[in-house]
C-alpha positions, -999 to 999 in steps of 0.1 A, spaced: -126 239 260 -92 230 246 -67 258 249 -46 263 217 -16 285 218 -8 309 190 25 327 181 15 358 202 8 337 233 40 317 228 60 350 226 44 364 257 49 331 276 85 329 266 92 365 278 74 359 311 91 325 315 126 342 313 115 365 341 95 341 363 89 305 352 63 298 379 43 329 369 44 318 332 32 284 341 4 298 363 -7 319 333 -7 287 311 -27 268 337 -53 296 340 -56 297 302 -62 260 301 -88 262 328 -107 291 313 -141 286 296 -150 301 262 -156 335 279 -121 335 296 -136 329 330 -119 305 355 -140 291 383 -123 278 414 -149 266 439 -129 263 471 -99 286 475 -63 290 466 -56 254 478 -76 240 449 -57 261 424 -24 251 440 -33 214 438 -42 218 401 -9 236 395 11 209 412 -8 182 393 -3 199 359 35 206 361 62 182 370 83 211 381 70 246 386 100 260 368 99 236 338 92 250 304 57 236 295 49 247 259 
């Protein structure tokens, strides 16, 4: 499923990004990974999610919208 941002998400992302850029980018990654029901399935453990995060973002603190 393709995640499409809307104005409400962008506002929330921007507010969170000002407080904690890495946390905002993790939220964005989880939204992109979620299925149509909003569920995210990670088979292994946190290492898999960390790998996906590192592959998705050039820098954890980079604005990504």
